[in-house]
Backbone as a chain_set.jsonl record, in Angstrom:
{"seq": "RQVRGRLLAVLREAHGPVPQAALDRVWHEPVQRARALDGLVSDGLVEPMPGGLYRLPLS", "coords": {"N": [[-11.888, 9.071, 28.163], [-9.479, 9.459, 29.442], [-7.826, 8.014, 27.539], [-8.108, 9.767, 25.041], [-6.943, 11.953, 26.153], [-4.193, 11.115, 26.663], [-3.476, 10.406, 23.964], [-3.664, 13.097, 22.572], [-1.549, 14.245, 24.268], [0.66, 13.094, 23.241], [0.801, 13.973, 20.656], [0.869, 16.751, 21.128], [3.361, 16.984, 22.115], [5.11, 16.384, 20.146], [7.147, 17.122, 17.369], [6.359, 17.381, 14.875], [4.272, 15.261, 12.471], [3.039, 12.375, 13.693], [3.421, 8.89, 13.846], [1.332, 6.233, 13.467], [2.206, 3.958, 15.175], [3.222, 5.071, 17.285], [1.433, 6.33, 18.684], [-0.178, 4.1, 19.182], [1.42, 3.027, 21.294], [0.843, 4.24, 23.509], [-1.68, 3.19, 24.705], [-2.979, 0.129, 25.905], [-5.179, -1.191, 25.072], [-6.415, -2.205, 21.954], [-8.93, -1.593, 20.633], [-10.38, 0.223, 22.108], [-8.441, 2.449, 22.031], [-8.507, 2.767, 19.179], [-10.981, 3.843, 18.943], [-11.055, 6.17, 20.506], [-9.152, 7.768, 19.113], [-10.362, 7.902, 16.598], [-12.74, 9.4, 17.292], [-11.391, 12.037, 18.105], [-10.379, 12.627, 15.721], [-12.87, 12.891, 14.333], [-13.858, 15.083, 15.893], [-12.38, 17.052, 14.963], [-10.098, 17.669, 16.252], [-7.584, 16.239, 15.849], [-5.633, 15.636, 12.98], [-5.714, 13.31, 10.453], [-3.063, 12.161, 8.33], [-1.515, 11.357, 5.091], [-0.114, 8.079, 4.911], [-0.315, 6.938, 7.19], [0.131, 8.751, 9.211], [-0.439, 11.3, 12.083], [-1.374, 14.267, 13.054], [-1.803, 17.584, 15.02], [-4.226, 19.73, 14.313], [-3.417, 22.697, 12.21], [-4.271, 25.114, 12.154]], "CA": [[-11.348, 10.215, 28.317], [-8.029, 9.111, 29.598], [-7.144, 7.736, 26.086], [-8.062, 10.871, 24.442], [-5.805, 12.822, 26.793], [-2.977, 10.396, 26.114], [-3.027, 10.517, 22.48], [-3.282, 14.384, 22.551], [-0.269, 14.677, 25.031], [1.84, 12.54, 22.453], [0.911, 14.802, 19.543], [1.36, 18.049, 21.585], [4.776, 16.92, 22.431], [5.757, 16.012, 18.769], [7.701, 18.353, 16.619], [5.842, 17.066, 13.565], [3.398, 14.352, 12.409], [3.353, 11.275, 14.555], [3.276, 7.645, 13.343], [0.275, 5.451, 14.23], [2.626, 2.995, 16.016], [3.652, 6.023, 18.647], [-0.069, 6.427, 19.242], [-0.364, 2.734, 19.638], [2.184, 2.714, 22.619], [0.367, 4.975, 24.91], [-2.685, 2.461, 25.29], [-2.859, -1.154, 25.682], [-6.425, -1.862, 24.395], [-6.373, -1.42, 20.471], [-10.296, -1.134, 20.184], [-10.748, 1.615, 22.754], [-7.585, 3.521, 21.442], [-9.037, 3.333, 17.894], [-12.339, 4.52, 18.994], [-10.632, 7.451, 21.005], [-8.641, 8.404, 18.002], [-11.615, 8.254, 15.427], [-13.445, 10.474, 17.866], [-10.42, 13.043, 17.978], [-10.543, 12.982, 14.224], [-14.359, 13.655, 13.99], [-14.149, 16.278, 16.627], [-11.655, 18.131, 14.49], [-8.884, 17.81, 17.072], [-6.616, 15.494, 15.433], [-5.821, 15.602, 11.473], [-5.06, 12.246, 9.687], [-2.233, 12.545, 6.981], [-1.099, 9.984, 4.391], [1.137, 7.24, 5.501], [-0.628, 6.698, 8.589], [0.579, 9.946, 10.15], [-1.394, 12.207, 12.673], [-0.784, 15.584, 13.7], [-2.542, 18.501, 15.61], [-4.583, 20.751, 13.029], [-2.435, 23.619, 11.94], [-5.057, 26.336, 12.438]], "C": [[-9.846, 10.272, 28.5], [-7.354, 8.855, 28.213], [-7.157, 8.629, 25.276], [-6.914, 11.727, 24.886], [-4.24, 12.488, 26.346], [-2.398, 10.681, 24.861], [-2.715, 12.012, 22.282], [-2.054, 14.854, 23.165], [0.907, 14.043, 24.087], [1.882, 13.574, 21.241], [1.317, 16.166, 19.965], [2.835, 18.184, 21.819], [5.715, 16.833, 21.149], [6.077, 17.336, 18.214], [7.306, 18.379, 15.135], [4.847, 15.951, 13.638], [3.98, 13.132, 13.058], [2.913, 10.035, 13.947], [2.146, 6.913, 14.109], [1.042, 4.535, 15.183], [3.196, 3.947, 17.404], [2.363, 6.202, 19.283], [-0.335, 5.016, 19.813], [0.144, 2.227, 21.061], [1.456, 3.319, 23.857], [-0.979, 4.301, 25.384], [-2.876, 1.346, 24.971], [-4.176, -1.827, 24.925], [-6.687, -1.257, 22.971], [-7.791, -0.808, 20.309], [-10.569, 0.157, 20.949], [-9.787, 2.598, 22.413], [-8.14, 3.788, 20.185], [-10.12, 4.33, 17.948], [-11.858, 6.016, 19.492], [-10.051, 8.253, 19.808], [-9.621, 8.686, 16.741], [-12.36, 9.516, 16.054], [-12.477, 11.817, 17.959], [-10.569, 13.532, 16.582], [-11.89, 13.6, 13.968], [-14.51, 14.829, 14.574], [-13.388, 17.563, 16.061], [-10.268, 18.447, 15.3], [-7.486, 17.097, 16.779], [-6.783, 15.462, 13.826], [-4.963, 14.399, 11.126], [-4.269, 12.551, 8.34], [-1.925, 11.152, 6.283], [0.097, 9.395, 4.959], [1.139, 6.739, 7.042], [-0.023, 7.555, 9.692], [-0.614, 10.647, 10.834], [-0.775, 13.479, 13.154], [-2.083, 16.532, 14.345], [-2.939, 19.269, 14.44], [-3.806, 22.071, 13.334], [-3.137, 24.909, 12.407], [-5.841, 26.237, 13.799]], "O": [[-9.101, 10.994, 27.837], [-6.376, 9.516, 27.865], [-6.198, 8.573, 24.507], [-6.058, 12.152, 24.111], [-3.386, 13.239, 25.875], [-1.254, 11.066, 24.624], [-1.594, 12.289, 21.853], [-1.481, 15.819, 22.66], [2.046, 14.497, 24.202], [2.982, 13.987, 20.872], [2.086, 16.78, 19.225], [3.45, 19.247, 21.744], [6.898, 17.174, 21.165], [5.501, 18.394, 18.465], [7.768, 19.172, 14.314], [4.501, 15.604, 14.767], [5.181, 12.864, 13.011], [1.804, 10.157, 13.427], [2.079, 7.021, 15.333], [0.375, 4.305, 16.192], [3.544, 3.383, 18.442], [2.322, 6.21, 20.513], [-0.724, 4.922, 20.978], [-0.387, 1.384, 21.785], [1.534, 2.876, 25.003], [-1.468, 4.76, 26.416], [-3.004, 1.161, 23.76], [-4.102, -2.875, 24.283], [-7.078, -0.104, 22.787], [-7.9, 0.349, 19.903], [-10.992, 1.127, 20.321], [-10.222, 3.748, 22.466], [-8.328, 4.975, 19.921], [-10.225, 5.35, 17.266], [-12.281, 6.994, 18.875], [-10.504, 9.373, 19.573], [-9.518, 9.689, 16.034], [-12.553, 10.53, 15.383], [-13.165, 12.83, 17.829], [-10.849, 14.702, 16.319], [-12.003, 14.707, 13.443], [-15.188, 15.691, 14.015], [-13.571, 18.723, 16.43], [-9.501, 19.356, 14.983], [-6.453, 17.364, 17.393], [-7.905, 15.288, 13.351], [-3.762, 14.354, 11.39], [-4.81, 13.123, 7.394], [-2.069, 10.057, 6.827], [1.081, 9.999, 5.386], [2.033, 6.344, 7.791], [0.261, 7.164, 10.824], [-1.71, 10.626, 10.274], [0.362, 13.521, 13.624], [-3.245, 16.18, 14.144], [-2.095, 19.494, 13.572], [-3.588, 22.47, 14.478], [-2.481, 25.725, 13.055], [-6.542, 27.175, 14.177]]}, "num_chains": 1, "name": "protein.A"}
């Protein structure tokens, strides 16, 4: 839950799509971070975009 919260915080504070590298900096454990990001995408809370970018859904 902590990882998901940190990832969402980065996306909320951004003024546009966020590169994967920016999300990678918020949690040191890559497997846990990837699992959290995948879960956020599956839950519809994060939208993946071309070029390895992520954003919050527009609607």
